[in-house]
Structure formats: C-alpha cells, structure tokens
C-alpha positions as CSV (number, residue, x, y, z in Angstrom):
1,M,27.7,134.2,-37.6
2,L,30.7,131.9,-37.6
3,I,31.7,132.6,-41.2
4,Q,31.7,136.3,-40.5
5,K,33.9,135.8,-37.5
6,L,36.3,133.7,-39.6
7,Q,36.3,136.4,-42.3
8,E,37.1,139.1,-39.7
9,K,40.1,137.1,-38.5
10,L,41.3,136.8,-42.1
11,L,40.8,140.5,-42.7
12,E,42.8,141.3,-39.6
13,R,45.7,139.2,-41.0
14,L,45.4,141.0,-44.3
15,E,45.5,144.4,-42.7
16,N,48.6,143.4,-40.7
17,N,50.2,142.1,-44.0
18,S,50.5,138.7,-42.4
19,L,48.0,136.7,-44.4
20,R,49.4,133.3,-45.4
21,K,48.7,132.0,-48.9
22,L,49.8,128.9,-50.8
23,S,52.1,129.7,-53.8
24,V,54.4,128.1,-56.3
25,R,57.4,129.9,-57.6
26,E,59.7,128.1,-60.1
27,N,63.1,128.8,-61.7
28,L,64.4,130.7,-58.7
29,V,67.6,130.0,-56.8
30,D,66.7,127.9,-53.7
31,F,67.5,129.7,-50.5
32,F,64.4,128.6,-48.6
33,S,63.9,124.8,-48.7
34,N,65.1,122.4,-46.0
35,D,66.8,120.2,-48.6
36,Y,70.3,121.2,-47.3
37,L,72.2,118.3,-48.9
38,G,70.2,118.0,-52.1
39,I,68.8,114.5,-51.3
40,A,65.2,115.3,-52.2
41,A,66.0,115.8,-55.8
42,D,68.7,113.1,-56.2
43,E,67.6,110.9,-59.1
44,S,70.1,108.1,-58.3
45,L,68.5,107.8,-54.8
46,Y,65.1,107.8,-56.4
47,E,66.1,104.8,-58.6
48,Q,67.6,103.0,-55.6
49,V,64.3,103.4,-53.7
50,L,62.4,101.9,-56.7
51,D,64.9,99.0,-56.8
52,L,64.6,98.3,-53.1
53,S,60.7,98.4,-53.4
54,D,61.0,95.8,-56.2
55,R,63.3,93.6,-54.2
56,W,60.8,93.8,-51.3
57,K,58.2,92.6,-53.8
58,S,55.8,95.0,-52.2
59,K,52.8,95.9,-54.5
60,Q,50.9,97.9,-51.9
61,N,50.2,101.6,-52.4
62,G,49.3,102.1,-48.8
63,S,49.9,100.4,-45.4
64,T,46.1,99.8,-44.9
65,G,46.0,100.8,-41.2
66,S,47.8,101.8,-38.0
67,R,50.9,99.9,-36.9
68,L,48.8,98.2,-34.1
69,L,46.3,96.9,-36.7
70,S,47.1,96.0,-40.3
71,G,49.8,98.7,-40.9
72,N,52.8,96.9,-39.4
73,S,55.3,94.9,-41.5
74,K,58.6,93.2,-41.3
75,H,60.0,96.1,-43.4
76,A,58.8,98.6,-40.8
77,L,60.5,96.6,-38.0
78,D,63.7,96.2,-40.0
79,V,63.8,100.0,-40.7
80,E,63.4,100.7,-37.0
81,D,66.2,98.3,-36.2
82,R,68.4,100.1,-38.8
83,M,67.5,103.5,-37.3
84,A,68.4,102.3,-33.8
85,F,71.8,101.2,-35.0
86,Y,72.3,104.5,-36.9
87,F,71.1,106.7,-34.0
88,K,72.9,104.6,-31.3
89,A,69.7,103.9,-29.3
90,E,68.3,100.8,-27.7
91,K,65.2,101.2,-29.8
92,C,63.5,103.6,-32.3
93,L,59.9,104.2,-33.2
94,L,58.7,105.4,-36.6
95,F,56.3,108.3,-36.9
96,N,54.7,109.9,-40.0
97,S,56.2,113.3,-39.3
98,G,58.2,115.2,-36.8
99,Y,55.1,117.0,-35.8
100,N,53.5,113.6,-34.8
101,A,56.6,112.5,-33.0
102,N,56.7,115.7,-31.0
103,L,53.0,115.6,-30.1
104,S,53.5,112.0,-29.0
105,I,56.5,112.4,-26.7
106,L,55.1,115.3,-24.8
107,S,51.4,114.3,-24.7
108,A,52.1,110.7,-23.6
109,I,55.0,110.9,-21.1
110,P,54.6,113.9,-18.7
111,G,51.7,113.3,-16.2
112,R,49.3,115.5,-14.2
113,N,51.7,116.2,-11.4
114,D,54.8,116.7,-13.6
115,T,56.4,119.8,-15.1
116,I,57.5,120.6,-18.7
117,L,60.1,123.4,-19.1
118,Y,60.7,124.4,-22.7
119,D,63.0,126.8,-24.4
120,E,60.9,129.7,-25.6
121,L,62.0,129.2,-29.2
122,I,61.1,125.5,-29.6
123,H,58.9,124.4,-32.5
124,A,55.2,124.8,-32.4
125,S,54.7,121.0,-32.5
126,L,56.5,120.7,-29.2
127,K,54.4,123.5,-27.6
128,D,51.3,121.8,-28.9
129,G,52.4,118.5,-27.4
130,A,53.0,120.2,-24.1
131,R,49.5,121.7,-24.2
132,L,48.0,118.2,-24.8
133,S,49.7,116.8,-21.7
134,M,48.3,117.0,-18.2
135,A,51.5,118.5,-16.9
136,Q,52.3,122.1,-15.8
137,R,54.3,123.8,-18.5
138,F,56.6,126.9,-18.5
139,S,59.0,128.4,-20.9
140,F,62.5,129.5,-20.0
141,R,64.5,132.2,-21.8
142,H,66.3,131.0,-24.9
143,N,69.5,129.2,-24.1
144,D,69.5,130.8,-20.6
145,L,70.9,128.1,-18.3
146,Q,70.5,130.1,-15.2
147,D,66.8,130.8,-15.9
148,L,66.3,127.1,-16.6
149,E,68.0,125.9,-13.4
150,Q,66.0,128.2,-11.3
151,K,62.8,127.0,-12.8
152,I,63.8,123.3,-12.4
153,K,64.4,123.9,-8.6
154,K,60.8,125.4,-8.3
155,S,59.2,122.5,-10.3
156,S,57.2,119.6,-9.0
157,G,57.0,115.9,-10.1
158,D,59.1,114.6,-12.9
159,V,60.6,117.5,-14.8
160,F,61.1,117.4,-18.6
161,V,63.4,119.9,-20.3
162,V,62.6,120.4,-24.0
163,V,65.0,121.9,-26.5
164,E,66.0,121.8,-30.1
165,S,69.6,121.0,-31.0
166,V,69.6,123.5,-33.9
167,Y,66.8,126.1,-33.7
168,S,64.7,126.4,-36.8
169,M,64.2,130.2,-36.9
170,D,67.7,131.4,-36.0
171,G,69.9,128.5,-36.8
172,D,71.8,128.7,-33.5
173,F,72.7,125.7,-31.3
174,A,71.5,124.6,-27.9
175,P,74.3,124.3,-25.3
176,L,73.8,120.6,-25.1
177,E,76.7,119.7,-22.8
178,A,75.6,122.2,-20.2
179,L,71.9,121.2,-20.5
180,V,72.8,117.5,-19.9
181,D,74.9,118.5,-16.9
182,I,72.1,120.5,-15.4
183,C,69.4,117.9,-16.0
184,E,71.6,115.2,-14.4
185,R,72.4,117.4,-11.4
186,C,68.8,118.3,-10.9
187,G,67.2,115.0,-11.8
188,A,65.4,116.3,-14.9
189,H,64.8,114.5,-18.1
190,L,66.1,116.0,-21.3
191,I,64.2,115.8,-24.6
192,V,66.0,117.0,-27.8
193,D,64.4,117.7,-31.1
194,E,67.2,117.0,-33.7
195,A,65.1,118.1,-36.8
196,H,67.6,120.5,-38.2
197,S,70.8,118.6,-37.3
198,T,69.8,115.2,-38.6
199,G,72.0,114.3,-41.6
200,L,74.3,117.3,-41.0
201,F,76.3,116.7,-37.8
202,G,78.1,113.7,-36.4
203,P,80.5,111.3,-38.1
204,Y,77.8,110.0,-40.4
205,G,75.1,112.6,-40.1
206,E,73.5,111.1,-37.0
207,G,72.8,114.5,-35.4
208,L,74.3,116.9,-32.9
209,C,73.7,114.8,-29.8
210,I,75.8,112.0,-31.2
211,D,78.4,114.5,-32.5
212,R,78.8,115.7,-28.9
213,Q,78.8,112.0,-27.6
214,L,75.8,112.8,-25.4
215,E,73.3,110.3,-26.7
216,R,73.4,107.9,-23.7
217,R,72.7,110.8,-21.3
218,I,69.6,112.1,-23.0
219,F,66.1,110.7,-22.2
220,A,64.7,111.0,-25.7
221,R,65.8,112.3,-29.1
222,V,63.5,113.2,-32.0
223,Y,64.8,112.8,-35.5
224,T,62.9,114.3,-38.5
225,F,63.5,113.1,-42.0
226,G,61.9,116.0,-43.9
227,K,64.9,118.4,-43.6
228,A,68.5,117.4,-44.6
229,M,67.4,113.8,-45.2
230,G,65.1,114.9,-48.0
231,M,62.2,112.6,-47.4
232,H,59.3,112.2,-45.0
233,G,58.7,110.7,-41.6
234,A,60.5,110.8,-38.2
235,C,61.5,108.7,-35.3
236,I,61.9,108.9,-31.5
237,A,65.1,107.3,-30.2
238,G,65.6,106.2,-26.6
239,S,65.4,103.3,-24.2
240,R,63.4,100.1,-24.9
241,I,61.1,100.9,-22.1
242,L,60.4,104.4,-23.5
243,I,59.5,103.1,-26.9
244,D,57.3,100.3,-25.5
245,Y,55.5,102.9,-23.5
246,L,54.9,105.1,-26.5
247,I,53.5,102.2,-28.5
248,N,51.0,101.8,-25.7
249,F,50.2,105.4,-24.8
250,A,51.1,107.8,-27.6
251,R,47.8,108.6,-29.3
252,P,49.3,110.2,-32.5
253,F,51.1,106.8,-33.0
254,I,48.2,104.5,-32.0
255,Y,45.5,106.2,-34.1
256,T,47.5,107.2,-37.3
257,T,47.7,105.1,-40.5
258,A,51.2,103.8,-40.9
259,L,53.7,105.0,-43.5
260,P,53.3,103.2,-46.8
261,P,56.0,100.7,-48.1
262,H,57.5,103.2,-50.5
263,A,58.2,105.6,-47.6
264,L,59.8,102.8,-45.6
265,A,62.1,102.0,-48.6
266,T,63.0,105.6,-48.9
267,I,64.0,105.8,-45.3
268,Q,66.1,102.7,-45.6
269,V,68.0,103.9,-48.7
270,V,68.6,107.5,-47.4
271,L,69.9,106.2,-44.0
272,E,72.5,104.1,-45.9
273,R,73.4,107.0,-48.2
274,C,73.8,109.5,-45.4
275,E,76.6,107.4,-43.9
276,T,78.6,108.1,-47.1
277,M,77.9,111.8,-47.6
278,S,80.9,113.4,-45.9
279,T,81.8,115.2,-49.1
280,E,78.3,116.7,-49.4
281,R,78.4,117.8,-45.8
282,Q,81.8,119.4,-46.4
283,E,80.4,121.2,-49.5
284,L,77.6,122.6,-47.3
285,N,80.0,123.8,-44.7
286,E,81.9,125.7,-47.4
287,R,78.7,127.4,-48.4
288,I,78.1,128.3,-44.8
289,R,81.5,129.8,-44.6
290,D,80.9,131.8,-47.8
291,W,77.8,133.3,-46.3
292,N,79.5,134.1,-43.0
293,E,82.3,135.9,-44.7
294,L,80.2,137.8,-47.3
295,A,77.6,138.9,-44.7
296,S,80.2,140.1,-42.3
297,Q,81.9,142.1,-45.1
298,N,78.8,143.7,-46.6
299,L,75.8,143.8,-44.1
300,P,75.5,146.2,-41.2
301,S,76.5,144.7,-37.9
302,G,73.7,143.3,-35.8
303,T,71.3,142.7,-38.8
304,F,72.5,139.2,-39.7
305,S,73.4,135.8,-38.2
306,V,76.8,134.2,-38.3
307,N,76.6,130.5,-37.2
308,K,77.7,127.1,-38.3
309,S,74.3,125.8,-39.4
310,P,72.6,126.2,-42.8
311,I,69.9,128.4,-41.3
312,Q,70.8,132.1,-41.4
313,V,68.7,135.2,-40.9
314,V,68.7,138.9,-41.8
315,M,66.5,140.9,-39.4
316,M,64.2,143.6,-40.8
317,S,61.6,144.8,-38.3
318,G,58.0,145.0,-39.6
319,N,55.9,142.7,-41.9
320,N,55.8,145.3,-44.7
321,R,59.5,145.8,-44.8
322,V,60.4,142.1,-44.8
323,R,57.7,141.4,-47.5
324,N,59.3,144.1,-49.6
325,A,62.7,142.5,-49.2
326,Q,61.2,139.1,-50.2
327,R,59.8,140.7,-53.4
328,A,63.2,142.3,-54.2
329,L,64.9,138.9,-53.9
330,Y,62.3,137.3,-56.3
331,Q,63.1,140.1,-58.8
332,Q,66.7,139.0,-58.7
333,G,65.8,135.3,-59.2
334,L,66.4,134.4,-55.6
335,D,63.9,132.6,-53.3
336,A,64.3,133.3,-49.6
337,R,61.2,133.7,-47.5
338,A,60.0,136.4,-45.2
339,I,59.2,135.2,-41.6
340,L,56.3,137.4,-40.3
341,S,54.8,138.1,-37.0
342,P,52.9,136.3,-35.4
343,T,55.2,133.4,-36.5
344,V,57.9,135.4,-34.7
345,K,57.4,138.2,-32.2
346,A,56.5,141.6,-33.6
347,G,59.8,143.5,-34.2
348,Q,61.7,140.3,-34.9
349,E,60.6,139.7,-38.4
350,R,63.3,138.5,-40.7
351,I,64.4,137.0,-44.0
352,R,65.1,133.3,-43.3
353,I,67.9,131.9,-45.5
354,C,68.5,128.2,-46.0
355,L,71.9,127.3,-47.5
356,H,72.5,124.2,-49.5
357,R,75.5,122.4,-50.8
358,Y,74.4,123.1,-54.4
359,N,74.3,126.9,-53.9
360,T,77.2,128.6,-55.6
361,E,79.4,131.4,-54.2
362,D,78.1,133.7,-57.0
363,E,74.5,133.0,-55.9
364,I,75.4,133.8,-52.3
365,K,77.1,137.1,-53.4
366,R,73.9,138.1,-55.3
367,L,71.8,137.2,-52.2
368,V,74.0,139.4,-50.0
369,R,74.1,142.3,-52.4
370,T,70.3,142.3,-52.7
371,L,69.8,142.2,-49.0
372,Q,72.3,145.0,-48.6
373,T,70.1,147.3,-50.8
374,C,67.0,146.3,-48.8
375,I,68.6,147.2,-45.5
376,E,70.1,150.5,-46.7
C-alpha cells in the first residue's frame, strides 16, 4: 500500500534522526533567520508600505491572475523598471520567489543539445530547474576552476555555468572574476544566484556581482528578496531579449498567479530603503568580525568557518551530535539550527549560524561558549 510505503520512509528518517518537523520557538536570540539587516521586523518600513499602498489607491487583496492574464499592473511594471535601475540591468522580471526564478531560468533557456554545469553546492531550486530542462547536466567540484574548465571543454551545445555568489550552507564566496574570465574565454554563459548577497554587498546593497563590477559580463543574475531584504519575491536581471524570452517560455512565470499589490509596494519601499542602509551594513560587518575573532580564539581549528558573509558554520559530524548541540543552544536562549544529512552529505552535518546587525557582542560570546562545550 502507498500509505505504508510513505510511513516506512518517514520511519527511516526518524531512525536516522533526520525527520523534519514544523516548530515555533519564541523568545530566543535569533541566530538562524535570513533577516540579516533586520528589515523584516522594521515597523517604520511597515508603515511606509501601508502609506504607499494608500497612495496607489489599491484596494485589491490579490492580483487575480497571472501576469499574462489579469495579474499585470502599472505598479508591477514600475517596480520592474525600478529594479532594473537598481540592479544595473537592461530589464528585470518579477517572480513570486527565488525558487520560481531559479526553476524558470534553467528550465526555459538551456535546450536539448545544450549543457548545464553547476557548482556541486548550489541551491536545490537550481538543481531542480536543471532537471526540468532538456539539457545535459553535470556538477563540478565546489569553486574548482580547473574542474569547471575541463568540463566546459568536453561539453556540447550552448554551455551554462551556474553558481551562487554567496553559498547558503557555508557562507563562502564564488570566485566571480575568475568564473567570468573562464566563461568568456570558453564561450559559456554564466548564471549567478545572488540570494545571499542581495542587500549586503555593493555600494547600495545591489549584490556581489555589482560590487565586483561584473554585471555587464554575466548572462543572468537572480536576486531573491526573502533574505537580507526581509520581504518576499525575486527577480531575474539581464538583457531585454532574455527577459522577453522568459515571459514567453518560462512556465513557472506564465502559470503562476502574480504577486499582490501589497507585495509590490513592499518591494518598492525596501529597494529605496536599501540604498540608504550603509550604516546597517557596517553594523552587520562588525558582528561578522566579532564572530571571526571569538571563534578563532575559542573553537578548535578546522571546526568553524571564518568568512566575510553573515553565514557561518560549526561542523559536528553526525545527526545525533548536531541535534544535541542545537538543544544545548536552546537551553542557553540561543536559536541556531542543526543542518542534517541528507540536506548536507553525511559527515558534513553542522550548526548553521546566521548573524544579524542587531545581534550583540555578548550574545555572540554566549553562542561561542556554548558551542565550545558541545565540541569538547
């Protein structure tokens, strides 16, 4: 019976201590959310969104349909123009989520005789998009430029190289300059997921590609608004031809009900606010430095990350061990989450830490002390 088969799969997860459950924990110090700049809980921004919605005189609760039917509006087009200016692109296209955007770019663009080469640590949504395409697909070793170039030379058709600018599980950066050089030299097309750099890097938070002044040399960039920008939705930035093609061929865009007016107003307000948040970004950078210094002084070498992103990790092999560490953190009033296999490879389980500008040095000290006892 099907139900019995499903139950057996769940029991297998339970026995491996990897069964996922929905939970709500309140009144703990936040070291796990993606709200790096504190935008999601900013009451002044909330009021600005309501004010803009009133000025738009929009009384609709929903968009009523997909963008190609009844769900399009002048506000949606204006927001896309605003995003194109912000992200320095010819054109941008809105999506309901980063997941939808990643499914769209990889399922719609590569064809049957083409090749997708993706970093082995890219997000699941990009891997799912690659599966939906008709192209051949192969992974290359994480940030291994030699492995990538060798595989490009063996590939057929149009070649698409897919990376994240900041990797979601380890917080390390892609070598963007070298990747651009390789793709230009080999005639490949680079696609960069900027999910965890949007809002954080660049003169005004426009992401790592713009920070490195590479935006004109990249085929497509995906920006997600649910991380540092503290809201919902995403966009793809690129050439006018690319966006027009996606409007015609990207099934997740064509067949999805559009974002409601309130979501559009939120995107507009947050984009404008991000341009002025240099102080908040500096505060976050100070918390990252605090972590790097305290972890280096107190945790065993090789067990923790030291990087310039808000995503840090402490490695503890085994689901049981990392779950016990998570419980120890809860008992100290700290909320950082265990990342279990099969989300990561067995033996690479870890506590994933997200730093925020509103975390204090004392909270980070308490975090490091607790993790120290778990490792010892």
